[in-house]
C-alpha positions as CSV (number, residue, x, y, z in Angstrom):
1,M,90.6,84.1,133.0
2,T,90.3,87.2,130.8
3,G,91.3,87.7,126.9
4,N,94.2,89.3,126.0
5,P,93.3,91.8,123.2
6,I,97.5,92.1,122.3
7,R,98.6,88.4,122.0
8,G,94.8,86.5,121.5
9,G,93.6,84.2,123.8
10,T,92.9,83.7,127.5
11,G,94.6,83.4,130.6
12,P,95.2,85.0,134.2
13,D,96.4,88.0,134.7
14,I,99.0,89.0,136.7
15,P,98.7,91.4,139.2
16,A,100.3,94.6,139.4
17,P,103.9,95.1,140.7
18,A,103.2,96.0,144.8
19,S,103.7,99.9,143.8
20,G,100.9,99.5,141.4
21,T,102.8,101.4,138.5
22,A,103.0,98.3,136.2
23,R,101.2,95.4,135.1
24,L,102.5,92.9,132.4
25,A,100.3,90.7,129.8
26,S,99.9,87.6,131.2
27,H,100.6,84.9,128.6
28,P,104.0,83.2,127.4
29,E,106.3,84.1,125.0
30,P,107.3,82.3,121.7
31,D,111.0,81.0,121.9
32,E,111.4,82.4,118.7
33,V,110.6,86.0,120.0
34,R,111.4,86.0,123.2
35,A,114.2,84.3,125.5
36,S,113.2,82.4,128.3
37,N,116.2,83.9,130.3
38,G,115.6,88.1,129.9
39,S,117.6,90.4,127.9
40,P,120.5,89.0,126.7
41,A,122.6,92.1,125.8
42,S,122.4,93.9,129.7
43,G,122.1,91.0,131.8
44,R,119.1,92.1,133.6
45,P,116.7,89.4,135.1
46,A,113.0,89.4,132.4
47,P,110.3,91.6,134.2
48,N,108.2,88.1,133.6
49,V,110.3,85.6,131.6
50,D,107.1,84.2,130.9
51,A,105.0,86.5,129.3
52,P,106.5,90.1,127.9
53,A,103.7,91.8,126.2
54,L,105.2,92.7,123.1
55,M,104.2,90.6,120.0
56,P,100.5,89.0,119.7
57,P,101.1,85.0,118.5
58,A,101.0,84.7,114.8
59,H,98.3,83.4,112.4
60,P,97.8,80.3,111.9
61,P,99.2,79.1,108.5
62,D,96.2,78.5,106.5
63,G,94.0,81.0,108.0
64,G,93.4,84.4,109.8
65,R,96.0,86.6,107.7
66,V,95.2,89.7,106.2
67,S,95.5,89.8,102.5
68,A,97.8,92.2,101.2
69,D,95.0,93.0,98.5
70,R,93.4,96.5,99.0
71,P,89.7,96.5,99.5
72,A,88.0,97.8,96.3
73,G,86.0,101.2,95.5
74,E,88.2,103.7,98.2
75,A,88.7,107.2,97.2
76,A,91.9,108.0,95.8
77,G,94.3,109.9,97.7
78,G,97.2,110.6,99.5
79,D,97.1,108.4,102.5
80,V,97.1,104.6,103.8
81,A,92.8,104.6,104.4
82,S,92.5,106.1,100.8
83,R,94.7,105.3,98.1
84,R,92.6,103.9,95.1
85,S,93.3,100.1,94.5
86,Y,92.7,98.1,91.7
87,P,92.5,93.9,91.3
88,R,95.5,91.8,91.7
89,T,96.3,90.4,88.5
90,P,97.8,86.5,89.0
91,G,100.6,86.4,86.9
92,A,101.3,89.4,85.6
93,E,104.3,90.1,83.8
94,G,107.4,92.3,84.7
95,G,107.3,95.3,81.8
96,P,108.9,95.5,78.7
97,H,112.2,96.5,80.5
98,S,112.6,94.0,82.9
99,G,116.0,92.6,83.9
100,G,116.9,88.9,84.0
101,D,118.4,88.2,87.2
102,G,115.4,87.8,89.4
103,S,116.8,89.7,92.2
104,F,114.8,93.6,91.7
105,P,111.5,94.2,91.1
106,G,109.9,93.5,87.8
107,A,112.9,91.9,87.0
108,G,112.3,88.6,84.9
109,G,109.4,85.8,85.4
110,A,105.8,85.9,85.8
111,V,105.7,87.5,89.2
112,A,102.3,88.0,90.9
113,A,101.2,91.9,91.0
114,A,98.6,94.3,91.3
115,D,98.3,98.0,90.1
116,E,97.7,101.3,92.0
117,G,96.9,104.6,90.0
118,L,96.3,105.2,86.1
119,P,97.1,103.2,83.3
120,D,101.4,103.3,83.1
121,L,101.1,104.7,79.6
122,W,99.1,107.5,80.9
123,C,101.7,108.7,84.1
124,G,105.4,109.8,83.5
125,G,106.6,106.9,85.1
126,V,106.1,103.6,87.0
127,L,107.1,102.6,90.1
128,R,108.0,98.8,91.0
129,I,107.8,97.8,94.5
130,D,108.8,94.4,95.5
131,L,106.5,93.0,98.5
132,A,108.2,89.8,98.9
133,A,111.6,91.9,99.1
134,V,110.3,93.7,102.1
135,V,109.1,90.5,103.8
136,A,112.6,88.7,103.3
137,N,114.4,91.9,104.8
138,W,112.3,91.8,107.7
139,R,113.1,88.2,108.2
140,M,116.8,88.6,108.1
141,L,116.3,91.0,110.5
142,A,114.1,88.9,112.8
143,A,116.2,85.9,112.5
144,R,119.4,88.4,113.0
145,V,117.4,89.5,116.4
146,A,116.4,86.6,117.9
147,P,115.5,85.9,120.6
148,A,114.2,89.6,120.8
149,A,111.3,90.6,119.1
150,C,110.8,92.1,115.3
151,A,108.0,94.8,115.1
152,A,108.1,96.9,111.2
153,V,108.1,100.9,111.2
154,V,105.7,101.6,108.7
155,K,105.3,105.6,109.3
156,A,105.1,108.2,106.0
157,D,102.5,105.5,104.4
158,G,105.2,103.0,104.8
159,Y,108.4,105.5,104.0
160,G,106.6,106.5,100.6
161,L,105.5,102.8,99.5
162,G,102.6,102.2,100.6
163,A,101.4,101.6,103.9
164,A,98.4,99.4,103.6
165,R,100.3,97.2,101.1
166,V,103.6,96.7,103.2
167,A,102.1,96.3,106.5
168,A,99.7,93.6,105.2
169,A,102.5,91.6,103.3
170,L,104.3,92.1,106.7
171,S,101.5,90.7,108.7
172,A,100.8,87.7,106.7
173,A,104.7,87.2,107.4
174,G,104.1,87.2,110.8
175,C,105.1,90.8,111.9
176,R,102.7,91.4,115.4
177,C,104.1,94.7,115.9
178,F,104.0,97.8,113.9
179,F,104.7,101.3,114.5
180,V,103.4,105.0,113.0
181,A,104.2,108.1,113.6
182,H,101.0,110.3,113.6
183,L,97.4,108.9,115.3
184,A,96.0,109.7,111.6
185,E,98.6,106.8,110.5
186,A,97.5,104.6,113.4
187,V,93.8,105.0,112.6
188,A,94.2,103.8,108.9
189,L,96.3,101.1,109.6
190,R,94.2,99.7,112.0
191,D,91.7,99.5,109.5
192,V,93.7,97.7,106.9
193,L,95.1,95.0,109.7
194,G,92.4,94.4,112.2
195,P,92.3,94.7,115.8
196,E,95.0,92.3,116.7
197,P,98.7,93.7,116.0
198,V,100.1,96.0,118.1
199,V,100.2,99.8,116.3
200,Q,101.9,102.3,118.4
201,V,102.2,106.0,118.0
202,L,105.7,107.4,117.9
203,N,104.8,110.9,118.3
204,G,103.0,110.5,121.7
205,L,99.2,111.5,122.8
206,P,98.1,114.5,121.3
207,P,95.8,116.1,124.0
208,G,92.0,114.9,123.6
209,T,92.7,112.2,121.2
210,E,93.0,109.8,124.7
211,P,89.3,108.3,123.5
212,V,90.4,107.4,119.9
213,F,93.6,105.9,121.0
214,V,91.2,103.6,123.8
215,H,88.5,102.9,121.2
216,R,90.9,102.3,118.4
217,G,92.8,99.7,120.4
218,L,96.2,101.8,120.0
219,W,99.2,102.6,121.6
220,P,100.9,105.8,122.5
221,V,103.9,106.3,123.0
222,L,104.3,108.6,125.6
223,N,107.1,111.5,125.3
224,S,106.0,113.8,128.1
225,L,105.2,114.1,131.7
226,D,102.0,116.2,130.3
227,Q,101.2,112.6,128.5
228,V,102.1,110.8,131.4
229,E,99.8,112.6,133.6
230,R,96.9,112.4,130.7
231,W,97.0,108.6,130.0
232,H,97.0,108.3,133.2
233,H,93.8,110.2,134.3
234,H,92.1,108.6,130.8
235,A,93.2,104.9,132.4
236,R,91.4,105.9,136.1
237,A,88.1,107.4,134.3
238,A,88.5,104.4,132.2
239,G,88.0,102.2,135.0
240,R,91.4,99.9,133.3
241,P,94.9,99.9,132.7
242,L,95.8,101.3,129.5
243,P,98.6,99.8,127.7
244,A,101.6,102.3,126.2
245,S,105.2,102.7,125.6
246,L,107.1,104.9,127.5
247,Q,110.3,107.0,125.5
248,L,113.2,108.3,127.2
249,D,115.7,110.9,125.8
250,T,119.0,109.9,125.9
251,G,121.0,112.0,123.4
252,M,119.1,112.9,120.5
253,S,116.9,116.6,122.2
254,R,113.9,115.1,120.5
255,F,111.3,112.9,122.0
256,G,111.2,111.1,125.5
257,L,111.5,112.2,128.9
258,P,114.9,113.8,129.0
259,S,117.0,112.9,133.1
260,P,115.3,115.7,135.3
261,D,111.6,114.5,134.4
262,L,112.4,110.7,134.7
263,D,113.5,111.3,137.8
264,R,110.5,113.2,138.8
265,L,108.7,110.0,137.6
266,A,110.4,107.9,139.7
267,A,110.3,109.5,142.8
268,H,106.1,109.7,142.1
269,P,105.0,106.0,140.9
270,A,101.7,107.2,141.4
271,M,102.1,108.7,137.9
272,L,101.9,105.3,136.3
273,E,99.5,103.9,138.1
274,G,96.5,102.9,135.9
275,I,99.2,102.7,133.0
276,D,99.9,98.9,131.8
277,L,103.4,99.8,130.9
278,R,104.6,97.3,128.0
279,L,107.4,99.1,126.5
280,V,110.3,101.3,127.7
281,M,112.3,103.0,124.6
282,S,114.7,105.3,123.7
283,H,116.3,106.0,119.7
284,L,119.9,105.9,118.8
285,G,121.0,109.4,117.0
286,C,124.4,107.9,115.3
287,A,124.0,104.6,114.2
288,D,124.2,104.6,110.7
289,D,128.2,105.2,111.8
290,P,129.3,101.8,114.2
291,A,132.8,103.9,115.1
292,D,130.6,106.6,116.7
293,E,131.5,106.7,120.5
294,R,128.1,108.0,121.3
295,N,126.1,104.6,120.5
296,E,127.5,103.3,123.4
297,Q,127.0,106.2,125.5
298,Q,123.4,106.1,124.5
299,R,123.0,102.6,125.2
300,L,124.7,102.8,128.8
301,L,122.5,106.0,129.9
302,F,119.4,104.3,128.3
303,E,120.6,100.9,130.8
304,R,120.9,103.4,133.5
305,L,117.8,105.3,133.4
306,R,115.6,102.3,132.8
307,A,116.7,101.1,136.0
308,T,114.9,103.3,137.3
309,L,111.2,102.3,135.9
310,P,109.3,99.1,136.4
311,A,111.2,96.4,135.0
312,V,109.2,95.7,131.8
313,P,110.8,95.2,127.9
314,A,112.9,97.5,126.5
315,S,113.8,99.0,122.9
316,L,116.7,100.9,121.5
317,A,117.6,99.7,118.0
318,A,116.1,100.7,114.9
319,S,117.2,99.5,110.9
320,S,120.9,100.9,112.2
321,G,121.3,99.7,115.3
322,I,120.4,96.3,114.8
323,F,123.9,95.8,113.2
324,L,125.5,97.5,116.1
325,G,125.5,94.5,117.8
326,R,123.5,92.3,120.2
327,R,123.7,94.1,123.5
328,F,121.8,96.8,121.5
329,H,119.1,94.4,120.7
330,L,117.6,94.2,124.1
331,D,113.6,92.9,123.7
332,L,112.4,94.7,120.1
333,V,114.2,96.3,117.6
334,R,112.0,98.7,115.0
335,P,113.2,98.7,112.0
336,G,112.0,101.1,109.2
337,A,114.0,101.9,106.3
338,A,116.5,98.6,106.0
339,L,113.2,96.8,105.6
340,Y,112.8,99.3,102.4
341,G,116.4,98.5,100.7
342,V,117.9,101.4,102.2
343,P,121.8,100.7,103.7
344,P,121.4,100.7,106.9
345,Q,125.2,101.6,107.5
346,N,127.5,103.8,105.9
347,G,130.9,102.2,105.0
348,S,129.4,99.0,104.3
349,P,127.8,97.1,101.7
350,N,123.9,96.7,101.6
351,P,123.3,93.3,103.1
352,M,119.3,94.1,102.2
353,R,117.5,93.1,98.9
354,P,116.3,96.4,97.3
355,V,113.1,97.0,97.1
356,V,111.7,100.1,94.3
357,R,112.8,100.1,90.9
358,L,111.6,103.5,89.2
359,E,111.4,103.6,85.5
360,G,110.7,107.3,83.6
361,R,108.7,107.3,80.5
362,V,110.8,108.9,77.5
363,V,108.5,111.6,75.6
364,Q,110.8,112.9,73.4
365,L,113.8,113.0,71.8
366,R,116.2,115.1,70.2
367,A,119.0,116.1,68.6
368,V,120.7,119.4,69.0
369,P,123.9,120.7,68.1
370,A,126.5,122.1,69.8
371,G,125.9,125.5,71.7
372,A,122.5,124.1,72.4
373,W,121.6,124.7,76.1
374,V,119.2,122.5,77.9
375,G,116.5,123.4,81.3
376,Y,116.0,126.0,82.9
377,G,119.0,128.7,83.3
378,A,120.6,127.0,80.5
379,R,122.8,125.3,83.3
380,F,123.9,122.9,80.8
381,E,125.2,123.6,77.0
382,A,126.1,121.1,74.5
383,V,129.7,121.2,73.3
384,A,129.3,119.1,70.5
385,P,126.6,117.3,69.2
386,M,124.3,115.2,70.9
387,R,120.6,113.3,71.4
388,I,118.7,114.0,74.5
389,A,115.5,111.7,75.9
390,T,113.2,114.3,77.7
391,V,111.8,112.0,80.6
392,A,108.7,112.5,82.2
393,V,109.4,112.7,85.7
394,G,111.0,115.8,87.7
395,Y,110.4,117.0,91.0
396,A,107.1,117.1,91.5
397,D,107.3,113.7,91.5
398,G,110.1,113.4,94.1
399,F,112.4,113.0,91.6
400,L,114.6,115.9,93.3
401,R,115.8,119.1,91.3
402,A,119.2,118.7,93.1
403,G,120.1,115.7,91.2
404,G,119.9,118.2,87.9
405,G,123.5,118.2,86.3
406,R,124.9,115.2,89.1
407,G,122.2,111.8,88.4
408,I,122.6,109.7,85.7
409,A,119.8,107.1,84.6
410,T,120.3,104.1,82.9
411,L,119.0,101.2,80.5
412,P,116.8,98.6,82.0
413,E,119.7,96.0,81.1
414,G,122.2,98.1,82.0
415,G,124.9,99.7,79.7
416,P,126.7,103.2,80.1
417,A,125.5,105.4,82.6
418,L,123.7,108.2,80.8
419,P,123.7,112.0,82.6
420,I,120.7,113.5,83.7
421,I,121.7,117.0,82.2
422,G,120.1,120.6,82.6
423,R,118.2,121.5,85.6
424,I,115.3,119.2,86.6
425,S,111.6,120.5,85.9
426,M,109.0,120.1,87.7
427,D,107.2,117.4,85.2
428,S,110.8,116.3,83.5
429,L,114.3,115.9,83.2
430,G,117.2,115.6,80.3
431,V,119.3,112.7,79.6
432,D,122.0,112.7,77.3
433,V,121.7,109.6,75.4
434,S,124.6,110.0,72.6
435,A,125.9,106.6,73.8
436,L,123.0,104.9,72.7
437,P,122.6,103.6,69.3
438,P,120.0,105.6,67.7
439,E,117.5,103.1,67.3
440,R,117.7,101.4,70.6
441,L,115.5,104.3,72.5
442,R,112.1,105.3,71.2
443,E,109.3,107.2,72.7
444,G,107.5,105.4,75.2
445,D,110.2,103.1,76.1
446,T,111.6,103.8,79.8
447,L,115.1,104.7,81.6
448,D,115.7,103.6,85.0
449,L,116.2,106.0,87.4
450,I,116.2,103.5,90.5
451,G,117.4,100.1,89.9
452,P,119.9,97.5,89.7
453,H,122.0,99.2,88.1
454,R,121.4,103.2,89.8
455,P,121.0,101.6,93.7
456,L,118.7,103.9,95.6
457,A,122.0,105.1,97.9
458,D,123.4,106.0,95.1
459,A,120.3,108.0,93.0
460,A,119.9,109.8,96.6
461,A,123.7,110.2,96.6
462,A,123.5,112.4,93.4
463,A,120.7,114.6,94.5
464,G,123.1,115.3,98.1
465,T,120.4,113.5,100.1
466,I,119.6,109.9,101.8
467,G,117.6,107.5,101.0
468,Y,115.2,107.8,103.7
469,E,114.1,111.1,102.0
470,M,114.3,110.0,98.1
471,L,111.9,107.2,98.9
472,T,109.4,109.3,101.0
473,S,109.5,111.8,98.6
474,L,108.5,109.8,95.9
475,G,105.2,111.2,94.7
476,Q,101.8,109.6,93.7
477,R,101.5,110.4,90.2
478,Y,103.6,106.6,89.1
479,H,101.9,104.2,88.1
480,R,102.8,101.9,90.8
481,R,103.1,98.5,90.4
482,Y,103.1,95.9,93.6
483,E,104.8,92.5,92.8
484,G,105.8,89.2,95.2
485,G,102.9,90.1,97.4
């Protein structure tokens, strides 16, 4: 009997296939994670229906969970391992401009909150991050794809929102498999989550880092024959099989083995000896458009290519692919942006709960006459007397310069759209507040730049980009307020 570091507990090892090219872990998968009849989308038999090794078991309801609070005393910085954390404030209220519908970060009622960064009045804005909404989004997606397993992608510091906080909340909710882009992200995440959850590195196995993966219990996603060969040799040197996933290129020409390299691998199965192959995956390039025929082309190619490999669990769908239908779900899905409230498909209502609210602080109010110009380059000129609010958020905070003259702000409770005028500066932007009663706004008040009346997708579109980029661009100068965790 041997312990399984991925699923926990003990049980008999399953012998390697006759070719010696792959081995699966040995413990039964819960019914809610994996169907007992294999992969429903493809109709292929499960590689071992009693024991796919994708996800370890959930922690007991009353114990073993990872707290969403970060350890005190960590140095300030930009990565998940080093950002300073402030103590949780139980029962802290939402800000003075909370909405009233309870559906948005800071919206009405007492919530558990924890702050990061400097006091809010020291900063140009407040970024509210609703961890309960992240968890609700993950649970909704997990229910949608069941019996497939649902992982979570927390790369780019949890899409800019704090991977440590996000991953801890998801782990406490039952998520057992996480993906990041870089080894540095994986090492930091392992420190947060402890040894049990699976942590996979999408960008593969950098040369010379093999001992780090082994020591930290991380899985590389092998993207090239060179990576396969190096992991194979390291496993032989270690004297034991080492877990990994294998990515296939089905059209994006980005990551994964192209067909000729896969043909070589299939012709020389000894190249996989010592590699405990746990997952075969690929990535859809056009899944945000359900009408794009390349989605089905990629799926069919993936099915054909993976049939040449040992029968192990498979993954194709990320956030958008989940909404293409069950045949894309296979054994594991890998949502990222959808967890954080980004719409998964173009032209469709957003089924995800909003996660972020960005409040910009008004630092000056002024009345200007007709003919006055605003901002660098005099790109805006007043055609009539108007009132302008200078808001202390700029492109250094990730509120992109391209949104100048195109975006809007709103009052926290709604009301008229307030145009962002002139160019967005490094540390500030101008808002036309002429439509508001003069007494409504004072220095120190806030306007919503992203919120219930200004969705993330709309703010991103005004800057000529997508929610992914806007989220991951949001900087570290905000007062960050974590709510609902």
